C-alpha positions, 0 to 999 in steps of 0.5 A, a space after each residue: 213492118 205491119 202485122 194486122 194480125 198482132 195482138 196489141 195490149 189494150 185490145 182497143 185496136 188491132 195489129 201492130 207496127 214494128 222495126 227490126 235491124 236490117 241484119 235481122 234480130 228481135 221486133 221492136 214494137 213502135 207503140 201505135 197501140 190504141 191509136 192505129 187500127 189495122 196498119 195496112 203498109 208503112 213507108 219511110 220518108 226519104 228526107 226526114 226518116 219519119 214513117 207513113 202508115 195506112 190503117 183505120 182511126 179510132 173512130 173507124 175512118 180510113 186514115 193516113 199516120 205519121 210516125 215518128 220512131 220512139 216519138 209522136 204519132 199524128 193522124 195526118 188524113 182521114 176520110 174522104 177520098 180514102 175507103 180502104 187504103 192499102 199500099 203507099 210509098 213516098 216520092 223521093 223528095 217527100 212532096 207527095 204519097 202514092 196511095 193504092 185504095 182498093 175501093 176507092 171509086 166505085 167499088 174499084 181500085 185507085 191510085 191516089 197522089 197525096 200533096 204533103 203537107 195538106 194532102 190534097 188528093 189527085 187520081 192518077 189510075 183507077 178502074 183496077 182490082 187489087 187484093 190485099 196488101 197491095 203494092 206501089 212504088 216509085 222510081 228515083 227519078 219521080 217520074 213513074 209509079 208502079 203498082 200491082 193489079 189482079 185484073 182491071 174493071 174499066 175499058 183498058 185493053 189488058 185485064 189480067 194480073 199485072 205490073 202497071 205504071 203510070 207517069 206521076 202526073 197521071 198520063 201514060 197508063 201502061 202494063 210493064 209486066 210480061 205477056 202472057 204474064 208470069 203474075 197470078 196474084 200480084 202483092 208488093 212492089 218496089 222499085 230500087 235503081 232501075 228495077 222494080 220487084 213484084 211479090 206474088 202470093 199465088 200458089 201457082 207462083 208458090 211465093 215467087 218474087 219477079 224483077 223487071 228491068 227498065 
């Protein structure tokens, strides 16, 4: 897990990356102090177990890092097209990273697909607003990417808070949450075995988690 408010030892960077046993227990620092500033989100590579982390490098550039627990921290990509990378998730075969950037194009949200390795980027969706920390998930077949938005900024028909999905080839954008929506300020997203879960930070939702089944 990431914590952007954690005070790091050297003071050179802000935030920390932790591990914790699935059954609970003590947080263990993964030692990103002085390397990753303001870590935004973390995703686990399905086939290798390495971690992917969004954040800012020591030069102030938005970046994506690879972290090997107990080992190295590698800055895999920095700068354009990233502006404010937030949530990310790895495809089931680890060939792609799906990244939500809240300011990725014309001050609006963008869903990027980055090929790994190489980090060539493709825009899957754009013209939406997303609040920190954002949320993105992918289904086990790598058919659809799901992301949360607070509204749209372009000509899309639906403009409210919603869960959206798009084909991993960038086609077939659609709202899949209920309408009228139960969501107010949707954030984290996870897709697990046919269900997609969305956390909602709004006081109206009182910190609920919603599940949508497909």
